[in-house]
MIKEFI-182237 format. One record per residue (C-alpha): residue in three letters; residue number from 0; x, y, z. Coordinates in Angstrom, 2 decimals. Layout:
NODE  residu  num        x        y        z
NODE     ala  NUM        X        Y        Z
...
//
This chain:
NODE  residu  num        x        y        z
NODE     met    0     0.02    -0.03    -0.01
NODE     thr    1     2.76     2.37     0.99
NODE     glu    2     4.72     1.49    -2.26
NODE     gln    3     1.68     2.22    -4.38
NODE     ala    4     1.10     5.44    -2.62
NODE     thr    5     4.59     6.66    -3.18
NODE     gln    6     4.98     5.60    -6.79
NODE     pro    7     2.93     8.51    -8.32
NODE     ala    8     4.84    10.95    -6.23
NODE     ser    9     8.15     9.49    -7.61
NODE     glu   10     6.82     9.62   -11.13
NODE     his   11     5.68    13.22   -10.55
NODE     phe   12     9.15    14.10    -9.16
NODE     asp   13    10.73    12.69   -12.32
NODE     val   14     8.50    14.62   -14.56
NODE     ala   15     9.01    17.84   -12.58
NODE     asp   16    12.75    17.31   -12.64
NODE     ala   17    12.76    16.83   -16.37
NODE     glu   18    10.59    19.96   -16.93
NODE     arg   19    13.02    22.00   -14.71
NODE     arg   20    16.08    20.87   -16.71
NODE     ile   21    14.37    21.39   -20.08
NODE     lys   22    13.34    24.93   -18.96
NODE     ala   23    16.89    25.77   -17.82
NODE     ile   24    18.33    24.45   -21.07
NODE     phe   25    15.79    26.39   -23.09
NODE     ile   26    16.52    29.68   -21.36
NODE     gly   27    20.27    29.19   -21.39
NODE     ser   28    20.17    28.18   -25.12
NODE     ile   29    17.98    31.13   -26.11
NODE     gly   30    20.57    33.48   -24.55
NODE     asn   31    23.26    31.68   -26.55
NODE     leu   32    21.22    31.99   -29.74
NODE     val   33    20.88    35.86   -29.23
NODE     glu   34    24.58    36.22   -28.56
NODE     trp   35    25.53    34.35   -31.73
NODE     tyr   36    22.93    36.14   -33.74
NODE     asp   37    24.63    39.49   -32.72
NODE     phe   38    27.96    38.04   -33.68
NODE     tyr   39    26.97    36.58   -36.98
NODE     ala   40    25.00    39.51   -38.15
NODE     tyr   41    28.45    41.00   -38.89
NODE     thr   42    29.27    38.34   -41.45
NODE     ala   43    25.73    37.98   -42.86
NODE     phe   44    25.65    41.72   -43.67
NODE     ala   45    29.38    42.18   -44.48
NODE     leu   46    28.67    42.34   -48.19
NODE     tyr   47    26.45    45.36   -47.62
NODE     phe   48    28.29    47.37   -44.94
NODE     ala   49    31.88    46.76   -46.03
NODE     pro   50    31.91    49.77   -48.49
NODE     ala   51    30.58    51.96   -45.70
NODE     phe   52    33.67    51.40   -43.52
NODE     phe   53    36.36    50.43   -46.08
NODE     pro   54    36.52    52.63   -49.25
NODE     gly   55    37.64    51.22   -52.58
NODE     asn   56    36.35    49.39   -55.57
NODE     asp   57    37.81    45.88   -54.99
NODE     pro   58    35.22    43.66   -53.24
NODE     val   59    37.88    41.08   -52.36
NODE     val   60    39.98    43.70   -50.54
NODE     gln   61    36.95    45.06   -48.77
NODE     gln   62    35.96    41.59   -47.61
NODE     leu   63    39.59    40.93   -46.55
NODE     asn   64    39.44    44.12   -44.32
NODE     val   65    36.18    42.92   -42.90
NODE     ala   66    37.73    39.52   -42.20
NODE     val   67    40.76    41.13   -40.56
NODE     val   68    38.43    42.99   -38.15
NODE     phe   69    36.63    39.77   -37.58
NODE     ala   70    39.90    37.92   -36.73
NODE     ala   71    41.01    40.94   -34.53
NODE     thr   72    38.08    40.51   -32.28
NODE     phe   73    39.20    37.02   -31.40
NODE     leu   74    42.21    38.51   -29.61
NODE     met   75    39.81    39.49   -26.85
NODE     arg   76    38.19    36.07   -26.56
NODE     pro   77    40.89    34.60   -24.26
NODE     leu   78    40.40    37.66   -21.91
NODE     gly   79    36.68    37.02   -22.04
NODE     gly   80    37.22    33.32   -21.35
NODE     trp   81    39.24    34.14   -18.28
NODE     leu   82    36.95    36.91   -16.97
NODE     phe   83    33.60    35.26   -17.39
NODE     gly   84    35.08    31.85   -16.54
NODE     tyr   85    36.35    33.28   -13.27
NODE     ile   86    32.91    34.85   -12.57
NODE     ala   87    31.16    31.57   -13.41
NODE     asp   88    33.43    29.41   -11.18
NODE     his   89    33.50    31.99    -8.34
NODE     phe   90    30.10    33.55    -8.28
NODE     gly   91    27.98    31.13   -10.28
NODE     arg   92    27.04    30.23   -13.83
NODE     arg   93    23.96    32.40   -13.95
NODE     ile   94    25.49    35.78   -13.28
NODE     ser   95    28.28    35.01   -15.79
NODE     leu   96    25.79    34.16   -18.53
NODE     thr   97    23.71    37.27   -17.80
NODE     leu   98    26.72    39.66   -17.90
NODE     ser   99    28.08    38.15   -21.17
NODE     val  100    24.85    38.87   -23.03
NODE     val  101    24.82    42.48   -21.63
NODE     phe  102    28.28    43.01   -23.23
NODE     met  103    26.98    41.75   -26.48
NODE     cys  104    24.21    44.27   -26.41
NODE     phe  105    26.62    47.14   -26.16
NODE     gly  106    28.68    45.86   -29.10
NODE     ser  107    25.74    45.49   -31.38
NODE     leu  108    24.37    48.98   -30.42
NODE     ile  109    27.74    50.61   -31.22
NODE     ile  110    27.72    49.10   -34.67
NODE     ala  111    24.15    50.14   -35.36
NODE     leu  112    24.99    53.79   -34.52
NODE     thr  113    28.49    54.20   -35.92
NODE     pro  114    28.79    56.76   -38.78
NODE     thr  115    30.34    55.72   -42.09
NODE     tyr  116    33.93    56.30   -43.44
NODE     ala  117    32.59    59.09   -45.67
NODE     thr  118    31.29    60.90   -42.51
NODE     ile  119    34.08    60.48   -39.95
NODE     gly  120    36.93    58.97   -41.88
NODE     leu  121    39.33    56.47   -40.30
NODE     ala  122    37.37    56.71   -37.04
NODE     ala  123    34.60    54.65   -38.57
NODE     pro  124    36.62    51.27   -38.93
NODE     val  125    38.29    51.98   -35.57
NODE     ile  126    34.93    52.19   -33.82
NODE     leu  127    33.70    49.15   -35.77
NODE     ala  128    36.80    47.20   -34.47
NODE     leu  129    36.10    48.40   -30.92
NODE     ala  130    32.55    47.21   -31.12
NODE     arg  131    33.75    43.79   -32.34
NODE     val  132    36.28    43.66   -29.53
NODE     ile  133    33.49    44.08   -27.03
NODE     glu  134    31.57    41.40   -28.80
NODE     gly  135    34.67    39.12   -28.77
NODE     leu  136    35.06    39.67   -25.04
NODE     ser  137    31.47    38.65   -24.60
NODE     leu  138    31.65    35.50   -26.75
NODE     gly  139    34.92    34.54   -25.07
NODE     gly  140    33.03    34.24   -21.88
NODE     glu  141    29.80    32.84   -23.29
NODE     tyr  142    31.17    29.60   -24.62
NODE     gly  143    32.74    28.36   -21.32
NODE     ala  144    29.82    29.46   -19.09
NODE     ser  145    27.21    28.08   -21.51
NODE     ala  146    29.01    24.82   -22.08
NODE     thr  147    29.37    24.33   -18.38
NODE     tyr  148    25.78    25.29   -17.53
NODE     leu  149    24.19    23.07   -20.20
NODE     ser  150    26.42    20.09   -19.28
NODE     glu  151    25.73    20.52   -15.51
NODE     val  152    22.01    21.02   -15.83
NODE     ala  153    21.51    17.88   -18.00
NODE     asp  154    20.94    14.46   -16.58
NODE     pro  155    24.00    12.16   -16.96
NODE     lys  156    22.32     9.70   -19.35
NODE     his  157    21.41    12.45   -21.94
NODE     arg  158    24.28    14.96   -21.36
NODE     gly  159    25.52    14.66   -24.97
NODE     phe  160    22.07    15.25   -26.31
NODE     tyr  161    21.14    18.30   -24.10
NODE     ser  162    24.55    19.93   -24.42
NODE     ser  163    24.36    19.62   -28.22
NODE     phe  164    21.88    22.45   -28.09
NODE     gln  165    24.71    24.84   -27.50
NODE     tyr  166    25.56    24.44   -31.19
NODE     val  167    21.88    24.17   -32.23
NODE     thr  168    21.47    27.72   -30.87
NODE     leu  169    24.90    28.81   -32.02
NODE     ile  170    24.04    27.83   -35.60
NODE     gly  171    20.48    29.06   -34.89
NODE     gly  172    21.99    32.55   -34.26
NODE     gln  173    23.46    32.53   -37.72
NODE     leu  174    20.23    31.22   -39.22
NODE     thr  175    18.38    34.05   -37.57
NODE     ala  176    20.83    36.54   -38.97
NODE     ile  177    20.41    35.13   -42.46
NODE     leu  178    16.55    35.20   -42.01
NODE     val  179    16.70    38.85   -41.10
NODE     leu  180    18.81    39.35   -44.20
NODE     leu  181    16.27    37.46   -46.41
NODE     leu  182    13.36    39.62   -45.03
NODE     leu  183    15.29    42.84   -45.58
NODE     gln  184    16.45    41.72   -49.10
NODE     lys  185    13.18    40.40   -50.32
NODE     val  186    10.38    42.14   -48.47
NODE     phe  187    11.26    45.44   -46.86
NODE     leu  188    14.30    47.06   -48.59
NODE     thr  189    15.90    47.43   -51.96
NODE     pro  190    19.71    46.54   -52.42
NODE     glu  191    20.48    50.31   -52.55
NODE     glu  192    18.74    50.91   -49.20
NODE     leu  193    20.47    47.99   -47.69
NODE     arg  194    23.86    49.32   -48.63
NODE     ala  195    22.98    52.91   -47.60
NODE     trp  196    21.46    52.32   -44.15
NODE     gly  197    19.52    49.04   -44.03
NODE     trp  198    22.51    47.09   -42.73
NODE     arg  199    22.14    48.97   -39.41
NODE     ile  200    18.75    47.33   -38.66
NODE     pro  201    20.01    43.80   -37.75
NODE     phe  202    22.51    45.26   -35.21
NODE     ala  203    19.66    47.33   -33.62
NODE     ile  204    17.54    44.17   -33.45
NODE     gly  205    20.42    42.32   -31.86
NODE     ala  206    20.77    44.88   -29.17
NODE     met  207    17.06    44.67   -28.22
NODE     leu  208    17.14    40.86   -28.20
NODE     ala  209    20.24    40.87   -26.05
NODE     ile  210    18.40    42.93   -23.43
NODE     phe  211    15.47    40.41   -23.55
NODE     ala  212    17.92    37.52   -23.12
NODE     ala  213    19.60    39.21   -20.18
NODE     val  214    16.24    39.58   -18.42
NODE     met  215    15.47    35.85   -19.14
NODE     arg  216    18.84    34.72   -17.78
NODE     arg  217    18.42    36.60   -14.53
NODE     gly  218    15.80    34.05   -13.63
NODE     leu  219    17.89    30.98   -14.27
NODE     his  220    18.45    28.60   -11.40
NODE     glu  221    22.00    27.86   -10.43
NODE     thr  222    23.23    24.40   -11.23
NODE     glu  223    23.24    21.66    -8.48
NODE     ala  224    26.83    20.91    -9.32
NODE     phe  225    28.01    24.43    -8.45
NODE     glu  226    25.95    24.54    -5.25
NODE     glu  227    27.35    21.15    -4.14
NODE     ala  228    30.92    22.25    -5.02
NODE     arg  229    30.56    25.38    -2.98
NODE     lys  230    29.82    23.25     0.08
NODE     val  231    32.94    21.19    -0.37
NODE     val  232    35.53    23.76    -1.36
NODE     lys  233    35.65    27.54    -1.45
NODE     pro  234    34.95    28.88    -5.00
NODE     thr  235    38.01    30.36    -6.64
NODE     gly  236    37.96    30.01   -10.36
NODE     ser  237    41.71    30.96   -10.21
NODE     ile  238    44.35    30.42   -12.85
NODE     thr  239    46.44    28.78   -10.12
NODE     asn  240    43.89    26.05    -9.56
NODE     leu  241    43.38    25.68   -13.26
NODE     leu  242    47.07    24.98   -13.89
NODE     lys  243    46.75    21.98   -11.63
NODE     his  244    45.12    20.28   -14.64
NODE     pro  245    47.80    20.81   -17.43
NODE     arg  246    46.83    17.70   -19.39
NODE     glu  247    43.19    18.70   -19.66
NODE     leu  248    44.14    22.19   -20.78
NODE     leu  249    46.27    20.81   -23.64
NODE     leu  250    43.51    18.42   -24.55
NODE     val  251    40.94    21.27   -24.92
NODE     ala  252    43.36    23.13   -27.20
NODE     gly  253    44.25    20.06   -29.27
NODE     leu  254    40.71    18.87   -29.73
NODE     thr  255    39.48    22.42   -30.54
NODE     ala  256    41.99    23.38   -33.20
NODE     gly  257    40.70    21.35   -36.17
NODE     gly  258    37.03    21.55   -35.17
NODE     thr  259    36.98    25.38   -34.87
NODE     ala  260    38.90    25.89   -38.13
NODE     ala  261    36.37    23.62   -39.87
NODE     phe  262    33.40    25.28   -38.17
NODE     tyr  263    34.41    28.80   -39.15
NODE     thr  264    35.22    27.68   -42.68
NODE     phe  265    31.76    26.17   -43.27
NODE     thr  266    29.85    28.89   -41.53
NODE     thr  267    31.43    32.31   -41.45
NODE     tyr  268    33.74    31.98   -44.53
NODE     met  269    31.36    29.88   -46.69
NODE     gln  270    29.08    32.71   -47.42
NODE     thr  271    31.96    34.75   -48.87
NODE     phe  272    33.40    31.63   -50.58
NODE     val  273    30.25    30.68   -52.57
NODE     lys  274    29.80    34.46   -53.63
NODE     leu  275    33.32    35.25   -54.61
NODE     ser  276    34.86    31.87   -55.53
NODE     val  277    31.98    29.73   -56.64
NODE     gly  278    30.24    32.73   -58.34
NODE     leu  279    26.72    32.43   -57.07
NODE     thr  280    24.56    35.50   -56.95
NODE     glu  281    23.73    37.24   -53.60
NODE     asp  282    20.27    35.60   -53.45
NODE     gln  283    21.67    32.17   -54.35
NODE     thr  284    24.38    32.52   -51.68
NODE     thr  285    21.88    33.44   -49.09
NODE     phe  286    19.60    30.55   -49.81
NODE     val  287    22.42    28.00   -50.10
NODE     ile  288    23.86    28.98   -46.73
NODE     phe  289    20.52    29.11   -45.09
NODE     gly  290    19.65    25.59   -46.23
NODE     thr  291    22.98    24.13   -45.19
NODE     leu  292    22.69    25.66   -41.78
NODE     ile  293    19.28    24.12   -41.22
NODE     phe  294    20.79    20.81   -42.16
NODE     ala  295    23.64    21.38   -39.73
NODE     thr  296    21.25    22.34   -36.98
NODE     ile  297    19.23    19.08   -37.36
NODE     leu  298    22.47    17.13   -37.11
NODE     gln  299    23.51    18.46   -33.76
NODE     pro  300    21.02    16.66   -31.35
NODE     ile  301    21.16    13.55   -33.44
NODE     tyr  302    24.88    13.25   -33.09
NODE     gly  303    24.70    14.34   -29.43
NODE     ala  304    22.20    11.47   -28.76
NODE     ile  305    24.48     9.07   -30.62
NODE     ser  306    27.37    10.03   -28.31
NODE     asp  307    25.20     9.12   -25.28
NODE     lys  308    24.99     5.66   -26.67
NODE     ile  309    28.46     4.89   -28.10
NODE     gly  310    30.63     7.57   -26.48
NODE     arg  311    32.23    10.87   -27.49
NODE     lys  312    35.45     9.48   -28.87
NODE     pro  313    34.12     7.69   -31.94
NODE     leu  314    32.36    10.81   -33.23
NODE     leu  315    35.53    12.90   -32.72
NODE     ile  316    37.58    10.29   -34.65
NODE     phe  317    35.00    10.21   -37.40
NODE     phe  318    35.30    13.96   -37.79
NODE     gly  319    39.04    13.80   -37.74
NODE     val  320    39.46    11.01   -40.36
NODE     ala  321    36.71    12.35   -42.68
NODE     gly  322    37.90    15.97   -42.32
NODE     thr  323    41.48    15.09   -43.03
NODE     leu  324    40.72    13.03   -46.15
NODE     ala  325    37.64    14.84   -47.59
NODE     thr  326    38.28    18.55   -47.01
NODE     val  327    40.59    19.19   -50.05
NODE     pro  328    38.59    17.33   -52.68
NODE     leu  329    35.34    18.61   -51.33
NODE     leu  330    36.39    22.29   -51.40
NODE     met  331    38.01    21.86   -54.86
NODE     thr  332    34.80    20.36   -56.24
NODE     leu  333    32.76    23.10   -54.64
NODE     lys  334    34.81    25.81   -56.24
NODE     glu  335    34.35    24.32   -59.71
NODE     thr  336    30.62    23.88   -59.48
NODE     lys  337    28.30    26.57   -60.78
NODE     ser  338    25.09    25.00   -59.57
NODE     pro  339    23.46    26.31   -56.31
NODE     phe  340    21.98    22.84   -55.73
NODE     met  341    25.35    21.15   -56.04
NODE     ala  342    26.87    23.75   -53.75
NODE     phe  343    24.18    22.97   -51.24
NODE     ile  344    24.79    19.21   -51.41
NODE     leu  345    28.54    19.57   -51.09
NODE     ile  346    28.42    21.84   -48.07
NODE     cys  347    25.91    19.40   -46.44
NODE     cys  348    28.40    16.66   -47.01
NODE     ala  349    30.99    18.70   -45.16
NODE     trp  350    28.57    19.01   -42.29
NODE     leu  351    28.11    15.31   -42.04
NODE     phe  352    31.65    15.11   -40.57
NODE     val  353    31.94    18.58   -39.08
NODE     ala  354    28.92    17.82   -36.85
NODE     gly  355    30.99    15.04   -35.28
NODE     tyr  356    32.91    17.77   -33.56
NODE     thr  357    30.36    20.59   -33.09
NODE     ser  358    27.65    18.49   -31.53
NODE     ile  359    29.72    17.10   -28.58
NODE     asn  360    32.86    19.40   -28.21
NODE     ala  361    31.10    21.37   -25.39
NODE     val  362    30.26    18.31   -23.23
NODE     val  363    33.66    16.71   -23.92
NODE     lys  364    35.46    19.71   -22.51
NODE     ala  365    33.07    20.10   -19.55
NODE     glu  366    33.56    16.38   -18.70
NODE     leu  367    37.32    16.96   -18.48
NODE     phe  368    37.33    19.34   -15.46
NODE     pro  369    36.11    19.29   -11.82
NODE     thr  370    33.29    21.70   -10.95
NODE     asn  371    35.43    24.39    -9.26
NODE     val  372    37.47    25.23   -12.41
NODE     arg  373    35.08    23.85   -15.13
NODE     ala  374    33.89    27.09   -16.69
NODE     leu  375    37.45    28.58   -16.72
NODE     gly  376    38.90    25.29   -17.86
NODE     val  377    36.45    25.00   -20.80
NODE     gly  378    36.43    28.66   -21.76
NODE     leu  379    40.02    29.95   -21.55
NODE     pro  380    42.01    27.35   -23.54
NODE     tyr  381    39.06    27.11   -25.96
NODE     ala  382    39.14    30.95   -26.51
NODE     ile  383    42.88    30.95   -27.03
NODE     thr  384    42.65    28.13   -29.61
NODE     val  385    39.70    29.68   -31.45
NODE     ser  386    41.59    32.95   -31.60
NODE     ile  387    44.51    31.16   -33.38
NODE     phe  388    42.68    28.66   -35.63
NODE     gly  389    39.01    29.71   -35.84
NODE     gly  390    38.89    33.52   -36.09
NODE     thr  391    41.81    33.61   -38.47
NODE     ala  392    40.35    31.03   -40.97
NODE     pro  393    38.37    33.56   -43.13
NODE     ala  394    41.28    35.92   -43.30
NODE     ile  395    43.77    33.16   -44.16
NODE     ala  396    41.42    31.90   -46.85
NODE     leu  397    41.01    35.40   -48.32
NODE     tyr  398    44.69    36.17   -48.16
NODE     phe  399    45.46    33.00   -50.19
NODE     lys  400    42.74    33.92   -52.62
NODE     ser  401    44.20    37.47   -53.03
NODE     ile  402    47.58    36.14   -53.98
NODE     gly  403    46.10    33.61   -56.41
NODE     arg  404    46.69    30.52   -54.26
NODE     glu  405    43.25    29.73   -52.82
NODE     glu  406    43.80    26.02   -52.82
NODE     trp  407    46.54    26.42   -50.18
NODE     phe  408    43.79    27.09   -47.60
NODE     tyr  409    42.20    23.73   -48.33
NODE     phe  410    45.44    21.90   -47.44
NODE     tyr  411    45.93    24.13   -44.39
NODE     leu  412    42.44    23.28   -43.06
NODE     ala  413    42.98    19.51   -43.72
NODE     gly  414    46.31    19.73   -41.87
NODE     val  415    44.87    21.36   -38.79
NODE     ile  416    42.10    18.74   -38.62
NODE     cys  417    44.77    16.06   -38.98
NODE     leu  418    46.59    17.42   -35.95
NODE     ser  419    43.40    17.25   -33.86
NODE     leu  420    42.83    13.72   -35.03
NODE     ile  421    45.98    12.76   -33.24
NODE     ile  422    44.48    14.09   -30.01
NODE     tyr  423    41.16    12.32   -30.60
NODE     ala  424    42.89     8.98   -31.17
NODE     thr  425    44.92     9.26   -28.02
NODE     met  426    42.56    10.87   -25.48
NODE     arg  427    40.21     9.10   -23.12
NODE     asp  428    36.46     8.90   -23.84
NODE     thr  429    34.99    11.42   -21.49
NODE     lys  430    31.66     9.75   -21.36
NODE     his  431    33.16     6.80   -19.58
NODE     ala  432    35.81     8.76   -17.67
NODE     ser  433    33.94    11.96   -16.75
NODE     ala  434    34.94    14.51   -14.17
NODE     met  435    31.46    15.84   -13.80
NODE     his  436    31.00    14.35   -10.34
NODE     arg  437    34.26    15.84    -8.99
NODE     his  438    33.91    18.98    -6.94
NODE     glu  439    37.47    19.44    -5.53
//
């Protein structure tokens, strides 16, 4: 009788617990989407606003200048990874996530309001770079805090699936930016209006969405892991404590290098590539990239769920092997095609292996570190590695293109992925050797 009486309560508790986790993941992910929308609006609208900040008649040179500013913002990401990682490990994940989205709001607002080069001269690209530095600082902190929060709030059996939503919303941010671009292109503005002033609209939208996300994140519950760790040891989030885990720090850097280079190639740079190298029109470029990103979004939770069944390591090795062998022929074939449909298929083929990294990289890194240094351990070495290999990918590709050696970039990307493959093959599978339960 007692067992029958308690069973419904137990079932109700399980349902309530699942609802609480899903709500927390939803709010945390929505904030992540807004941050990445703000960040990717820069690349989505680069073809329109580049002439406003960088005078001249050569579109390749203008896009190279835009890419250099894009890469320069990554210099701030390690500082952001340290600052917001420290806040997350010392004061809590919630406050770190809230502050990071506030910083993103300021960056977007500055871009929306900055006068053009014709109005204020050299100050225009300088202010643009400053705004992007602020956004780089924000994103440097967002990744570590978000990866940590989503991994900690998920139940252990579905941690790969739930944490994959970091990249669902990360890619979703870019999709949202492209959707705004499509609406402005096709419904509300002419190409001339977009180039003249319409490119400011997405940044104003981003600033408003960031305020909304900050308000939502203020209501997030702190993770149980952080609360439990605070009872065991005094929170520090210090570099000194982090350096007690040198192997894990090197693992984060090694497993990130190839993945982040591939990710930024097939997201940020791909829009420029299919426009300038493949030769698609602006409309064709937008629709191809939008379609491939939808495909990539669908893959993330599927691969995350697979990792919960077979482990993280097989997926990473799959990405490493396929990326090393397929990147060069795939990009060479893509450059030669003139068909938007074939471009779509080829980029989707790339995502079949790139998703092996993107879907689970957050949870793999979170599972490497104990709770008291997790956000800092995930965020700082990741930010440094992304600054070296991710943010520079578009600039390196455009530089090789500008000197007539675009194919060199294909081999560079395959080589970086191969270096990460060595790490994947020798590291432990974090699903089976996780540090999520450690609070020292």
